[in-house]
All heavy atoms as atom14 arrays in JSON, in Angstrom:
{
  "sequence": "MLQKDKIKFIVFAILAITIGISLYIVGKDSIIMKYVSGFCLATWLITMFILNKKTK",
  "atom14_mask": [
    [1, 1, 1, 1, 1, 1, 1, 1, 0, 0, 0, 0, 0, 0],
    [1, 1, 1, 1, 1, 1, 1, 1, 0, 0, 0, 0, 0, 0],
    [1, 1, 1, 1, 1, 1, 1, 1, 1, 0, 0, 0, 0, 0],
    [1, 1, 1, 1, 1, 1, 1, 1, 1, 0, 0, 0, 0, 0],
    [1, 1, 1, 1, 1, 1, 1, 1, 0, 0, 0, 0, 0, 0],
    [1, 1, 1, 1, 1, 1, 1, 1, 1, 0, 0, 0, 0, 0],
    [1, 1, 1, 1, 1, 1, 1, 1, 0, 0, 0, 0, 0, 0],
    [1, 1, 1, 1, 1, 1, 1, 1, 1, 0, 0, 0, 0, 0],
    [1, 1, 1, 1, 1, 1, 1, 1, 1, 1, 1, 0, 0, 0],
    [1, 1, 1, 1, 1, 1, 1, 1, 0, 0, 0, 0, 0, 0],
    [1, 1, 1, 1, 1, 1, 1, 0, 0, 0, 0, 0, 0, 0],
    [1, 1, 1, 1, 1, 1, 1, 1, 1, 1, 1, 0, 0, 0],
    [1, 1, 1, 1, 1, 0, 0, 0, 0, 0, 0, 0, 0, 0],
    [1, 1, 1, 1, 1, 1, 1, 1, 0, 0, 0, 0, 0, 0],
    [1, 1, 1, 1, 1, 1, 1, 1, 0, 0, 0, 0, 0, 0],
    [1, 1, 1, 1, 1, 0, 0, 0, 0, 0, 0, 0, 0, 0],
    [1, 1, 1, 1, 1, 1, 1, 1, 0, 0, 0, 0, 0, 0],
    [1, 1, 1, 1, 1, 1, 1, 0, 0, 0, 0, 0, 0, 0],
    [1, 1, 1, 1, 1, 1, 1, 1, 0, 0, 0, 0, 0, 0],
    [1, 1, 1, 1, 0, 0, 0, 0, 0, 0, 0, 0, 0, 0],
    [1, 1, 1, 1, 1, 1, 1, 1, 0, 0, 0, 0, 0, 0],
    [1, 1, 1, 1, 1, 1, 0, 0, 0, 0, 0, 0, 0, 0],
    [1, 1, 1, 1, 1, 1, 1, 1, 0, 0, 0, 0, 0, 0],
    [1, 1, 1, 1, 1, 1, 1, 1, 1, 1, 1, 1, 0, 0],
    [1, 1, 1, 1, 1, 1, 1, 1, 0, 0, 0, 0, 0, 0],
    [1, 1, 1, 1, 1, 1, 1, 0, 0, 0, 0, 0, 0, 0],
    [1, 1, 1, 1, 0, 0, 0, 0, 0, 0, 0, 0, 0, 0],
    [1, 1, 1, 1, 1, 1, 1, 1, 1, 0, 0, 0, 0, 0],
    [1, 1, 1, 1, 1, 1, 1, 1, 0, 0, 0, 0, 0, 0],
    [1, 1, 1, 1, 1, 1, 0, 0, 0, 0, 0, 0, 0, 0],
    [1, 1, 1, 1, 1, 1, 1, 1, 0, 0, 0, 0, 0, 0],
    [1, 1, 1, 1, 1, 1, 1, 1, 0, 0, 0, 0, 0, 0],
    [1, 1, 1, 1, 1, 1, 1, 1, 0, 0, 0, 0, 0, 0],
    [1, 1, 1, 1, 1, 1, 1, 1, 1, 0, 0, 0, 0, 0],
    [1, 1, 1, 1, 1, 1, 1, 1, 1, 1, 1, 1, 0, 0],
    [1, 1, 1, 1, 1, 1, 1, 0, 0, 0, 0, 0, 0, 0],
    [1, 1, 1, 1, 1, 1, 0, 0, 0, 0, 0, 0, 0, 0],
    [1, 1, 1, 1, 0, 0, 0, 0, 0, 0, 0, 0, 0, 0],
    [1, 1, 1, 1, 1, 1, 1, 1, 1, 1, 1, 0, 0, 0],
    [1, 1, 1, 1, 1, 1, 0, 0, 0, 0, 0, 0, 0, 0],
    [1, 1, 1, 1, 1, 1, 1, 1, 0, 0, 0, 0, 0, 0],
    [1, 1, 1, 1, 1, 0, 0, 0, 0, 0, 0, 0, 0, 0],
    [1, 1, 1, 1, 1, 1, 1, 0, 0, 0, 0, 0, 0, 0],
    [1, 1, 1, 1, 1, 1, 1, 1, 1, 1, 1, 1, 1, 1],
    [1, 1, 1, 1, 1, 1, 1, 1, 0, 0, 0, 0, 0, 0],
    [1, 1, 1, 1, 1, 1, 1, 1, 0, 0, 0, 0, 0, 0],
    [1, 1, 1, 1, 1, 1, 1, 0, 0, 0, 0, 0, 0, 0],
    [1, 1, 1, 1, 1, 1, 1, 1, 0, 0, 0, 0, 0, 0],
    [1, 1, 1, 1, 1, 1, 1, 1, 1, 1, 1, 0, 0, 0],
    [1, 1, 1, 1, 1, 1, 1, 1, 0, 0, 0, 0, 0, 0],
    [1, 1, 1, 1, 1, 1, 1, 1, 0, 0, 0, 0, 0, 0],
    [1, 1, 1, 1, 1, 1, 1, 1, 0, 0, 0, 0, 0, 0],
    [1, 1, 1, 1, 1, 1, 1, 1, 1, 0, 0, 0, 0, 0],
    [1, 1, 1, 1, 1, 1, 1, 1, 1, 0, 0, 0, 0, 0],
    [1, 1, 1, 1, 1, 1, 1, 0, 0, 0, 0, 0, 0, 0],
    [1, 1, 1, 1, 1, 1, 1, 1, 1, 0, 0, 0, 0, 0]
  ],
  "atom14_positions": [
    [[0.84, -1.17, 0.0], [0.0, 0.0, 0.0], [0.9, 1.25, 0.0], [1.86, 1.32, 0.75], [-0.9, -0.02, 1.24], [-1.97, 1.04, 1.23], [-3.0, 1.01, 2.71], [-4.35, 0.02, 2.15], [0.0, 0.0, 0.0], [0.0, 0.0, 0.0], [0.0, 0.0, 0.0], [0.0, 0.0, 0.0], [0.0, 0.0, 0.0], [0.0, 0.0, 0.0]],
    [[0.55, 2.19, -0.84], [1.35, 3.41, -0.93], [1.15, 4.31, 0.28], [0.14, 4.21, 1.0], [0.95, 4.18, -2.19], [1.23, 3.51, -3.52], [0.66, 4.33, -4.65], [2.72, 3.31, -3.71], [0.0, 0.0, 0.0], [0.0, 0.0, 0.0], [0.0, 0.0, 0.0], [0.0, 0.0, 0.0], [0.0, 0.0, 0.0], [0.0, 0.0, 0.0]],
    [[2.11, 5.18, 0.52], [2.03, 6.1, 1.65], [0.81, 7.02, 1.53], [0.14, 7.29, 2.52], [3.33, 6.92, 1.72], [3.4, 7.86, 2.9], [3.55, 7.12, 4.21], [4.02, 6.0, 4.26], [3.13, 7.75, 5.28], [0.0, 0.0, 0.0], [0.0, 0.0, 0.0], [0.0, 0.0, 0.0], [0.0, 0.0, 0.0], [0.0, 0.0, 0.0]],
    [[0.51, 7.47, 0.31], [-0.65, 8.34, 0.11], [-1.95, 7.63, 0.47], [-2.85, 8.22, 1.05], [-0.72, 8.82, -1.34], [0.32, 9.84, -1.7], [0.13, 10.29, -3.13], [1.15, 11.32, -3.52], [0.95, 11.8, -4.89], [0.0, 0.0, 0.0], [0.0, 0.0, 0.0], [0.0, 0.0, 0.0], [0.0, 0.0, 0.0], [0.0, 0.0, 0.0]],
    [[-2.03, 6.34, 0.12], [-3.23, 5.58, 0.43], [-3.4, 5.39, 1.94], [-4.52, 5.42, 2.45], [-3.2, 4.21, -0.26], [-3.3, 4.33, -1.77], [-3.86, 5.34, -2.25], [-2.84, 3.42, -2.46], [0.0, 0.0, 0.0], [0.0, 0.0, 0.0], [0.0, 0.0, 0.0], [0.0, 0.0, 0.0], [0.0, 0.0, 0.0], [0.0, 0.0, 0.0]],
    [[-2.3, 5.21, 2.64], [-2.36, 5.07, 4.09], [-2.86, 6.36, 4.73], [-3.68, 6.33, 5.65], [-0.99, 4.7, 4.65], [-0.56, 3.31, 4.33], [0.81, 3.02, 4.89], [1.29, 1.65, 4.46], [2.64, 1.37, 4.96], [0.0, 0.0, 0.0], [0.0, 0.0, 0.0], [0.0, 0.0, 0.0], [0.0, 0.0, 0.0], [0.0, 0.0, 0.0]],
    [[-2.36, 7.49, 4.24], [-2.78, 8.79, 4.78], [-4.27, 9.01, 4.5], [-5.01, 9.46, 5.38], [-1.93, 9.92, 4.19], [-0.49, 9.8, 4.68], [-2.5, 11.29, 4.56], [0.48, 10.74, 4.0], [0.0, 0.0, 0.0], [0.0, 0.0, 0.0], [0.0, 0.0, 0.0], [0.0, 0.0, 0.0], [0.0, 0.0, 0.0], [0.0, 0.0, 0.0]],
    [[-4.71, 8.67, 3.3], [-6.13, 8.82, 2.95], [-7.0, 7.96, 3.85], [-8.06, 8.41, 4.32], [-6.37, 8.43, 1.49], [-5.84, 9.4, 0.49], [-6.07, 8.89, -0.92], [-5.4, 9.74, -1.96], [-5.58, 9.22, -3.32], [0.0, 0.0, 0.0], [0.0, 0.0, 0.0], [0.0, 0.0, 0.0], [0.0, 0.0, 0.0], [0.0, 0.0, 0.0]],
    [[-6.58, 6.74, 4.12], [-7.35, 5.85, 4.98], [-7.42, 6.37, 6.41], [-8.48, 6.34, 7.05], [-6.77, 4.43, 4.96], [-7.51, 3.49, 5.84], [-8.75, 3.01, 5.46], [-7.0, 3.1, 7.07], [-9.46, 2.14, 6.27], [-7.69, 2.25, 7.89], [-8.93, 1.76, 7.49], [0.0, 0.0, 0.0], [0.0, 0.0, 0.0], [0.0, 0.0, 0.0]],
    [[-6.31, 6.87, 6.93], [-6.28, 7.4, 8.3], [-7.18, 8.63, 8.41], [-7.95, 8.76, 9.36], [-4.83, 7.72, 8.72], [-4.04, 6.42, 8.88], [-4.8, 8.53, 10.01], [-2.56, 6.61, 9.05], [0.0, 0.0, 0.0], [0.0, 0.0, 0.0], [0.0, 0.0, 0.0], [0.0, 0.0, 0.0], [0.0, 0.0, 0.0], [0.0, 0.0, 0.0]],
    [[-7.09, 9.54, 7.44], [-7.94, 10.73, 7.46], [-9.41, 10.35, 7.36], [-10.26, 10.88, 8.09], [-7.54, 11.71, 6.33], [-8.54, 12.83, 6.17], [-6.16, 12.28, 6.59], [0.0, 0.0, 0.0], [0.0, 0.0, 0.0], [0.0, 0.0, 0.0], [0.0, 0.0, 0.0], [0.0, 0.0, 0.0], [0.0, 0.0, 0.0], [0.0, 0.0, 0.0]],
    [[-9.73, 9.4, 6.47], [-11.1, 8.94, 6.33], [-11.62, 8.33, 7.63], [-12.74, 8.6, 8.05], [-11.21, 7.92, 5.2], [-12.56, 7.26, 5.14], [-13.65, 7.95, 4.66], [-12.73, 5.97, 5.61], [-14.9, 7.35, 4.62], [-13.96, 5.36, 5.57], [-15.06, 6.05, 5.08], [0.0, 0.0, 0.0], [0.0, 0.0, 0.0], [0.0, 0.0, 0.0]],
    [[-10.8, 7.52, 8.28], [-11.21, 6.88, 9.53], [-11.49, 7.92, 10.61], [-12.49, 7.83, 11.33], [-10.15, 5.89, 9.98], [0.0, 0.0, 0.0], [0.0, 0.0, 0.0], [0.0, 0.0, 0.0], [0.0, 0.0, 0.0], [0.0, 0.0, 0.0], [0.0, 0.0, 0.0], [0.0, 0.0, 0.0], [0.0, 0.0, 0.0], [0.0, 0.0, 0.0]],
    [[-10.62, 8.9, 10.72], [-10.81, 9.96, 11.74], [-12.08, 10.75, 11.46], [-12.87, 11.03, 12.37], [-9.57, 10.88, 11.78], [-8.38, 10.12, 12.36], [-9.85, 12.13, 12.61], [-7.06, 10.85, 12.23], [0.0, 0.0, 0.0], [0.0, 0.0, 0.0], [0.0, 0.0, 0.0], [0.0, 0.0, 0.0], [0.0, 0.0, 0.0], [0.0, 0.0, 0.0]],
    [[-12.31, 11.1, 10.19], [-13.5, 11.88, 9.84], [-14.78, 11.06, 10.03], [-15.79, 11.59, 10.51], [-13.39, 12.39, 8.41], [-12.28, 13.39, 8.15], [-12.24, 13.75, 6.68], [-12.42, 14.62, 9.01], [0.0, 0.0, 0.0], [0.0, 0.0, 0.0], [0.0, 0.0, 0.0], [0.0, 0.0, 0.0], [0.0, 0.0, 0.0], [0.0, 0.0, 0.0]],
    [[-14.74, 9.78, 9.69], [-15.92, 8.93, 9.87], [-16.25, 8.77, 11.36], [-17.42, 8.81, 11.75], [-15.68, 7.57, 9.22], [0.0, 0.0, 0.0], [0.0, 0.0, 0.0], [0.0, 0.0, 0.0], [0.0, 0.0, 0.0], [0.0, 0.0, 0.0], [0.0, 0.0, 0.0], [0.0, 0.0, 0.0], [0.0, 0.0, 0.0], [0.0, 0.0, 0.0]],
    [[-15.23, 8.59, 12.18], [-15.45, 8.49, 13.62], [-16.0, 9.8, 14.17], [-16.91, 9.8, 15.01], [-14.15, 8.07, 14.33], [-13.81, 6.63, 13.98], [-14.26, 8.25, 15.84], [-12.44, 6.18, 14.41], [0.0, 0.0, 0.0], [0.0, 0.0, 0.0], [0.0, 0.0, 0.0], [0.0, 0.0, 0.0], [0.0, 0.0, 0.0], [0.0, 0.0, 0.0]],
    [[-15.48, 10.92, 13.7], [-15.96, 12.23, 14.14], [-17.43, 12.42, 13.79], [-18.22, 12.86, 14.62], [-15.13, 13.35, 13.49], [-13.76, 13.16, 13.81], [-15.57, 14.71, 13.98], [0.0, 0.0, 0.0], [0.0, 0.0, 0.0], [0.0, 0.0, 0.0], [0.0, 0.0, 0.0], [0.0, 0.0, 0.0], [0.0, 0.0, 0.0], [0.0, 0.0, 0.0]],
    [[-17.81, 12.07, 12.58], [-19.21, 12.19, 12.16], [-20.08, 11.25, 12.97], [-21.18, 11.62, 13.41], [-19.35, 11.95, 10.64], [-18.77, 13.12, 9.87], [-20.8, 11.74, 10.26], [-18.77, 12.93, 8.37], [0.0, 0.0, 0.0], [0.0, 0.0, 0.0], [0.0, 0.0, 0.0], [0.0, 0.0, 0.0], [0.0, 0.0, 0.0], [0.0, 0.0, 0.0]],
    [[-19.61, 10.03, 13.18], [-20.39, 9.06, 13.95], [-20.62, 9.49, 15.39], [-21.74, 9.38, 15.91], [0.0, 0.0, 0.0], [0.0, 0.0, 0.0], [0.0, 0.0, 0.0], [0.0, 0.0, 0.0], [0.0, 0.0, 0.0], [0.0, 0.0, 0.0], [0.0, 0.0, 0.0], [0.0, 0.0, 0.0], [0.0, 0.0, 0.0], [0.0, 0.0, 0.0]],
    [[-19.6, 9.99, 16.02], [-19.74, 10.45, 17.41], [-20.66, 11.65, 17.5], [-21.53, 11.71, 18.38], [-18.35, 10.77, 18.0], [-17.57, 9.47, 18.22], [-18.48, 11.53, 19.33], [-16.12, 9.68, 18.62], [0.0, 0.0, 0.0], [0.0, 0.0, 0.0], [0.0, 0.0, 0.0], [0.0, 0.0, 0.0], [0.0, 0.0, 0.0], [0.0, 0.0, 0.0]],
    [[-20.5, 12.6, 16.6], [-21.37, 13.79, 16.65], [-22.81, 13.42, 16.32], [-23.74, 13.99, 16.89], [-20.86, 14.88, 15.72], [-20.9, 14.44, 14.39], [0.0, 0.0, 0.0], [0.0, 0.0, 0.0], [0.0, 0.0, 0.0], [0.0, 0.0, 0.0], [0.0, 0.0, 0.0], [0.0, 0.0, 0.0], [0.0, 0.0, 0.0], [0.0, 0.0, 0.0]],
    [[-23.01, 12.46, 15.43], [-24.36, 11.99, 15.12], [-24.99, 11.33, 16.34], [-26.17, 11.56, 16.65], [-24.32, 11.02, 13.95], [-25.65, 10.43, 13.49], [-26.53, 11.53, 12.94], [-25.42, 9.36, 12.45], [0.0, 0.0, 0.0], [0.0, 0.0, 0.0], [0.0, 0.0, 0.0], [0.0, 0.0, 0.0], [0.0, 0.0, 0.0], [0.0, 0.0, 0.0]],
    [[-24.22, 10.55, 17.05], [-24.72, 9.86, 18.24], [-25.04, 10.86, 19.37], [-26.03, 10.71, 20.06], [-23.69, 8.85, 18.72], [-24.1, 8.1, 19.96], [-25.08, 7.13, 19.91], [-23.49, 8.38, 21.18], [-25.46, 6.44, 21.04], [-23.86, 7.71, 22.32], [-24.84, 6.73, 22.24], [-25.22, 6.07, 23.38], [0.0, 0.0, 0.0], [0.0, 0.0, 0.0]],
    [[-24.21, 11.88, 19.53], [-24.38, 12.81, 20.65], [-25.48, 13.84, 20.38], [-26.34, 14.05, 21.22], [-23.04, 13.52, 20.96], [-22.05, 12.5, 21.53], [-23.23, 14.66, 21.95], [-20.66, 13.05, 21.74], [0.0, 0.0, 0.0], [0.0, 0.0, 0.0], [0.0, 0.0, 0.0], [0.0, 0.0, 0.0], [0.0, 0.0, 0.0], [0.0, 0.0, 0.0]],
    [[-25.45, 14.49, 19.22], [-26.36, 15.62, 19.0], [-27.54, 15.3, 18.11], [-28.51, 16.05, 18.08], [-25.62, 16.86, 18.44], [-24.59, 17.35, 19.42], [-24.99, 16.56, 17.1], [0.0, 0.0, 0.0], [0.0, 0.0, 0.0], [0.0, 0.0, 0.0], [0.0, 0.0, 0.0], [0.0, 0.0, 0.0], [0.0, 0.0, 0.0], [0.0, 0.0, 0.0]],
    [[-27.49, 14.23, 17.33], [-28.61, 13.88, 16.47], [-28.44, 14.4, 15.06], [-27.59, 15.24, 14.76], [0.0, 0.0, 0.0], [0.0, 0.0, 0.0], [0.0, 0.0, 0.0], [0.0, 0.0, 0.0], [0.0, 0.0, 0.0], [0.0, 0.0, 0.0], [0.0, 0.0, 0.0], [0.0, 0.0, 0.0], [0.0, 0.0, 0.0], [0.0, 0.0, 0.0]],
    [[-29.27, 13.88, 14.17], [-29.13, 14.15, 12.74], [-29.54, 15.57, 12.35], [-28.96, 16.16, 11.45], [-29.96, 13.14, 11.95], [-29.78, 13.22, 10.47], [-30.42, 12.06, 9.75], [-31.89, 12.3, 9.57], [-32.53, 11.3, 8.71], [0.0, 0.0, 0.0], [0.0, 0.0, 0.0], [0.0, 0.0, 0.0], [0.0, 0.0, 0.0], [0.0, 0.0, 0.0]],
    [[-30.54, 16.13, 13.0], [-31.08, 17.41, 12.58], [-30.49, 18.61, 13.31], [-30.97, 19.73, 13.15], [-32.6, 17.41, 12.77], [-33.27, 16.38, 11.87], [-32.72, 16.15, 10.77], [-34.3, 15.82, 12.26], [0.0, 0.0, 0.0], [0.0, 0.0, 0.0], [0.0, 0.0, 0.0], [0.0, 0.0, 0.0], [0.0, 0.0, 0.0], [0.0, 0.0, 0.0]],
    [[-29.45, 18.4, 14.07], [-28.84, 19.48, 14.84], [-27.98, 20.36, 13.94], [-27.38, 19.89, 12.96], [-27.99, 18.89, 15.97], [-27.28, 19.92, 16.62], [0.0, 0.0, 0.0], [0.0, 0.0, 0.0], [0.0, 0.0, 0.0], [0.0, 0.0, 0.0], [0.0, 0.0, 0.0], [0.0, 0.0, 0.0], [0.0, 0.0, 0.0], [0.0, 0.0, 0.0]],
    [[-27.89, 21.62, 14.29], [-27.04, 22.56, 13.53], [-25.57, 22.19, 13.72], [-24.75, 22.39, 12.82], [-27.33, 24.02, 13.94], [-26.61, 25.01, 13.01], [-26.93, 24.28, 15.37], [-27.24, 25.12, 11.67], [0.0, 0.0, 0.0], [0.0, 0.0, 0.0], [0.0, 0.0, 0.0], [0.0, 0.0, 0.0], [0.0, 0.0, 0.0], [0.0, 0.0, 0.0]],
    [[-25.23, 21.65, 14.87], [-23.85, 21.24, 15.12], [-23.45, 20.13, 14.16], [-22.33, 20.11, 13.65], [-23.69, 20.78, 16.59], [-23.92, 21.96, 17.53], [-22.31, 20.17, 16.83], [-24.01, 21.59, 18.99], [0.0, 0.0, 0.0], [0.0, 0.0, 0.0], [0.0, 0.0, 0.0], [0.0, 0.0, 0.0], [0.0, 0.0, 0.0], [0.0, 0.0, 0.0]],
    [[-24.37, 19.21, 13.88], [-24.09, 18.12, 12.95], [-23.82, 18.66, 11.55], [-22.96, 18.14, 10.84], [-25.26, 17.14, 12.93], [-25.03, 15.92, 12.12], [-23.67, 14.96, 12.75], [-23.36, 13.91, 11.38], [0.0, 0.0, 0.0], [0.0, 0.0, 0.0], [0.0, 0.0, 0.0], [0.0, 0.0, 0.0], [0.0, 0.0, 0.0], [0.0, 0.0, 0.0]],
    [[-24.53, 19.69, 11.16], [-24.31, 20.29, 9.85], [-22.93, 20.92, 9.76], [-22.24, 20.81, 8.74], [-25.4, 21.31, 9.55], [-26.76, 20.66, 9.37], [-27.84, 21.66, 9.16], [-29.2, 20.95, 9.08], [-30.3, 21.88, 8.94], [0.0, 0.0, 0.0], [0.0, 0.0, 0.0], [0.0, 0.0, 0.0], [0.0, 0.0, 0.0], [0.0, 0.0, 0.0]],
    [[-22.5, 21.59, 10.83], [-21.16, 22.18, 10.84], [-20.08, 21.11, 10.83], [-19.06, 21.24, 10.15], [-20.97, 23.09, 12.05], [-21.65, 24.44, 11.89], [-22.61, 24.86, 12.8], [-21.33, 25.28, 10.83], [-23.23, 26.09, 12.66], [-21.94, 26.51, 10.68], [-22.89, 26.91, 11.6], [-23.49, 28.12, 11.46], [0.0, 0.0, 0.0], [0.0, 0.0, 0.0]],
    [[-20.29, 20.05, 11.59], [-19.31, 18.97, 11.64], [-19.19, 18.3, 10.28], [-18.08, 18.03, 9.81], [-19.68, 17.94, 12.74], [-18.85, 16.68, 12.62], [-19.51, 18.55, 14.11], [0.0, 0.0, 0.0], [0.0, 0.0, 0.0], [0.0, 0.0, 0.0], [0.0, 0.0, 0.0], [0.0, 0.0, 0.0], [0.0, 0.0, 0.0], [0.0, 0.0, 0.0]],
    [[-20.3, 18.02, 9.63], [-20.24, 17.38, 8.32], [-19.61, 18.3, 7.28], [-18.86, 17.84, 6.42], [-21.62, 16.93, 7.87], [-22.48, 18.04, 7.74], [0.0, 0.0, 0.0], [0.0, 0.0, 0.0], [0.0, 0.0, 0.0], [0.0, 0.0, 0.0], [0.0, 0.0, 0.0], [0.0, 0.0, 0.0], [0.0, 0.0, 0.0], [0.0, 0.0, 0.0]],
    [[-19.88, 19.58, 7.35], [-19.24, 20.54, 6.45], [-17.74, 20.62, 6.68], [-16.95, 20.67, 5.73], [0.0, 0.0, 0.0], [0.0, 0.0, 0.0], [0.0, 0.0, 0.0], [0.0, 0.0, 0.0], [0.0, 0.0, 0.0], [0.0, 0.0, 0.0], [0.0, 0.0, 0.0], [0.0, 0.0, 0.0], [0.0, 0.0, 0.0], [0.0, 0.0, 0.0]],
    [[-17.34, 20.61, 7.94], [-15.92, 20.62, 8.27], [-15.23, 19.35, 7.76], [-14.13, 19.42, 7.2], [-15.73, 20.74, 9.79], [-14.31, 20.53, 10.23], [-13.36, 21.51, 10.04], [-13.93, 19.34, 10.84], [-12.05, 21.32, 10.44], [-12.64, 19.13, 11.24], [-11.69, 20.11, 11.04], [0.0, 0.0, 0.0], [0.0, 0.0, 0.0], [0.0, 0.0, 0.0]],
    [[-15.88, 18.21, 7.92], [-15.31, 16.95, 7.45], [-15.2, 16.92, 5.93], [-14.21, 16.44, 5.39], [-16.13, 15.77, 7.95], [-15.95, 15.49, 9.73], [0.0, 0.0, 0.0], [0.0, 0.0, 0.0], [0.0, 0.0, 0.0], [0.0, 0.0, 0.0], [0.0, 0.0, 0.0], [0.0, 0.0, 0.0], [0.0, 0.0, 0.0], [0.0, 0.0, 0.0]],
    [[-16.19, 17.44, 5.25], [-16.14, 17.5, 3.78], [-15.0, 18.39, 3.33], [-14.22, 18.03, 2.43], [-17.46, 18.01, 3.22], [-17.51, 18.22, 1.72], [-17.32, 16.9, 0.98], [-18.8, 18.89, 1.3], [0.0, 0.0, 0.0], [0.0, 0.0, 0.0], [0.0, 0.0, 0.0], [0.0, 0.0, 0.0], [0.0, 0.0, 0.0], [0.0, 0.0, 0.0]],
    [[-14.86, 19.55, 3.94], [-13.78, 20.47, 3.58], [-12.42, 19.85, 3.87], [-11.48, 19.96, 3.05], [-13.94, 21.79, 4.33], [0.0, 0.0, 0.0], [0.0, 0.0, 0.0], [0.0, 0.0, 0.0], [0.0, 0.0, 0.0], [0.0, 0.0, 0.0], [0.0, 0.0, 0.0], [0.0, 0.0, 0.0], [0.0, 0.0, 0.0], [0.0, 0.0, 0.0]],
    [[-12.3, 19.17, 5.0], [-11.04, 18.52, 5.35], [-10.69, 17.44, 4.34], [-9.53, 17.32, 3.91], [-11.13, 17.91, 6.76], [-11.5, 18.93, 7.69], [-9.82, 17.29, 7.17], [0.0, 0.0, 0.0], [0.0, 0.0, 0.0], [0.0, 0.0, 0.0], [0.0, 0.0, 0.0], [0.0, 0.0, 0.0], [0.0, 0.0, 0.0], [0.0, 0.0, 0.0]],
    [[-11.69, 16.65, 3.93], [-11.44, 15.59, 2.96], [-11.02, 16.17, 1.61], [-10.08, 15.67, 0.99], [-12.69, 14.73, 2.8], [-12.5, 13.61, 1.85], [-13.03, 13.5, 0.61], [-11.71, 12.43, 2.05], [-12.61, 12.32, 0.03], [-11.8, 11.66, 0.88], [-10.92, 11.97, 3.1], [-11.15, 10.44, 0.75], [-10.28, 10.77, 2.96], [-10.39, 10.01, 1.8]],
    [[-11.69, 17.22, 1.16], [-11.33, 17.83, -0.12], [-9.93, 18.43, -0.1], [-9.17, 18.3, -1.06], [-12.36, 18.87, -0.51], [-13.75, 18.33, -0.87], [-14.71, 19.49, -1.13], [-13.67, 17.42, -2.07], [0.0, 0.0, 0.0], [0.0, 0.0, 0.0], [0.0, 0.0, 0.0], [0.0, 0.0, 0.0], [0.0, 0.0, 0.0], [0.0, 0.0, 0.0]],
    [[-9.58, 19.08, 0.99], [-8.24, 19.67, 1.12], [-7.18, 18.57, 1.14], [-6.13, 18.69, 0.51], [-8.15, 20.56, 2.37], [-8.99, 21.82, 2.17], [-6.71, 20.93, 2.69], [-9.21, 22.64, 3.4], [0.0, 0.0, 0.0], [0.0, 0.0, 0.0], [0.0, 0.0, 0.0], [0.0, 0.0, 0.0], [0.0, 0.0, 0.0], [0.0, 0.0, 0.0]],
    [[-7.48, 17.48, 1.85], [-6.54, 16.36, 1.9], [-6.33, 15.77, 0.51], [-5.2, 15.49, 0.11], [-7.07, 15.26, 2.85], [-7.27, 15.82, 4.14], [-6.1, 14.1, 2.93], [0.0, 0.0, 0.0], [0.0, 0.0, 0.0], [0.0, 0.0, 0.0], [0.0, 0.0, 0.0], [0.0, 0.0, 0.0], [0.0, 0.0, 0.0], [0.0, 0.0, 0.0]],
    [[-7.4, 15.58, -0.23], [-7.28, 15.03, -1.58], [-6.51, 15.98, -2.5], [-5.69, 15.55, -3.31], [-8.66, 14.75, -2.19], [-9.41, 13.63, -1.55], [-8.52, 12.08, -1.62], [-8.01, 11.9, 0.07], [0.0, 0.0, 0.0], [0.0, 0.0, 0.0], [0.0, 0.0, 0.0], [0.0, 0.0, 0.0], [0.0, 0.0, 0.0], [0.0, 0.0, 0.0]],
    [[-6.74, 17.27, -2.35], [-6.04, 18.25, -3.17], [-4.55, 18.22, -2.88], [-3.73, 18.22, -3.8], [-6.6, 19.65, -2.91], [-5.88, 20.73, -3.67], [-6.08, 20.88, -5.03], [-5.0, 21.58, -3.02], [-5.42, 21.87, -5.73], [-4.33, 22.57, -3.72], [-4.55, 22.72, -5.07], [0.0, 0.0, 0.0], [0.0, 0.0, 0.0], [0.0, 0.0, 0.0]],
    [[-4.18, 18.15, -1.62], [-2.77, 18.16, -1.24], [-2.09, 16.86, -1.67], [-0.97, 16.88, -2.21], [-2.63, 18.4, 0.27], [-3.03, 19.83, 0.61], [-1.2, 18.13, 0.73], [-3.13, 20.12, 2.08], [0.0, 0.0, 0.0], [0.0, 0.0, 0.0], [0.0, 0.0, 0.0], [0.0, 0.0, 0.0], [0.0, 0.0, 0.0], [0.0, 0.0, 0.0]],
    [[-2.74, 15.72, -1.44], [-2.1, 14.44, -1.76], [-2.01, 14.18, -3.25], [-1.1, 13.5, -3.7], [-2.84, 13.3, -1.07], [-2.69, 13.23, 0.45], [-3.53, 12.1, 1.01], [-1.24, 13.07, 0.84], [0.0, 0.0, 0.0], [0.0, 0.0, 0.0], [0.0, 0.0, 0.0], [0.0, 0.0, 0.0], [0.0, 0.0, 0.0], [0.0, 0.0, 0.0]],
    [[-2.97, 14.67, -4.0], [-2.98, 14.43, -5.45], [-2.28, 15.51, -6.25], [-2.26, 15.43, -7.48], [-4.41, 14.23, -5.94], [-5.02, 12.98, -5.38], [-4.34, 12.0, -5.12], [-6.32, 13.01, -5.17], [0.0, 0.0, 0.0], [0.0, 0.0, 0.0], [0.0, 0.0, 0.0], [0.0, 0.0, 0.0], [0.0, 0.0, 0.0], [0.0, 0.0, 0.0]],
    [[-1.74, 16.49, -5.57], [-1.04, 17.58, -6.24], [0.24, 17.04, -6.88], [1.02, 16.34, -6.24], [-0.72, 18.66, -5.21], [-0.16, 19.91, -5.76], [-0.01, 20.92, -4.63], [0.64, 22.17, -5.11], [0.85, 23.12, -4.01], [0.0, 0.0, 0.0], [0.0, 0.0, 0.0], [0.0, 0.0, 0.0], [0.0, 0.0, 0.0], [0.0, 0.0, 0.0]],
    [[0.45, 17.37, -8.14], [1.63, 16.91, -8.84], [2.79, 17.87, -8.57], [2.62, 19.08, -8.63], [1.37, 16.82, -10.33], [0.38, 15.77, -10.7], [0.2, 15.67, -12.19], [-0.81, 14.6, -12.51], [-1.02, 14.44, -13.95], [0.0, 0.0, 0.0], [0.0, 0.0, 0.0], [0.0, 0.0, 0.0], [0.0, 0.0, 0.0], [0.0, 0.0, 0.0]],
    [[3.93, 17.31, -8.26], [5.11, 18.13, -8.02], [5.97, 18.14, -9.28], [6.01, 17.18, -10.04], [5.92, 17.58, -6.84], [6.27, 16.22, -7.11], [5.11, 17.66, -5.56], [0.0, 0.0, 0.0], [0.0, 0.0, 0.0], [0.0, 0.0, 0.0], [0.0, 0.0, 0.0], [0.0, 0.0, 0.0], [0.0, 0.0, 0.0], [0.0, 0.0, 0.0]],
    [[6.64, 19.24, -9.48], [7.48, 19.4, -10.67], [8.87, 18.87, -10.42], [9.38, 18.78, -9.4], [7.56, 20.86, -11.08], [6.26, 21.36, -11.61], [6.39, 22.79, -12.09], [5.08, 23.27, -12.67], [5.17, 24.62, -13.15], [0.0, 0.0, 0.0], [0.0, 0.0, 0.0], [0.0, 0.0, 0.0], [0.0, 0.0, 0.0], [0.0, 0.0, 0.0]]
  ]
}
């Protein structure tokens, strides 16, 4: 497994656990859940952008 794939898996696991815990604590319709899911989406997109960036 490549180093990039390991980093992607670790980030995904952390974000999935974060979403799961916040879903369990505050519920699906809470405003906090919306912020947490938005933060996780932004974090995932930034991670993919950084890892897939081609170096010269």
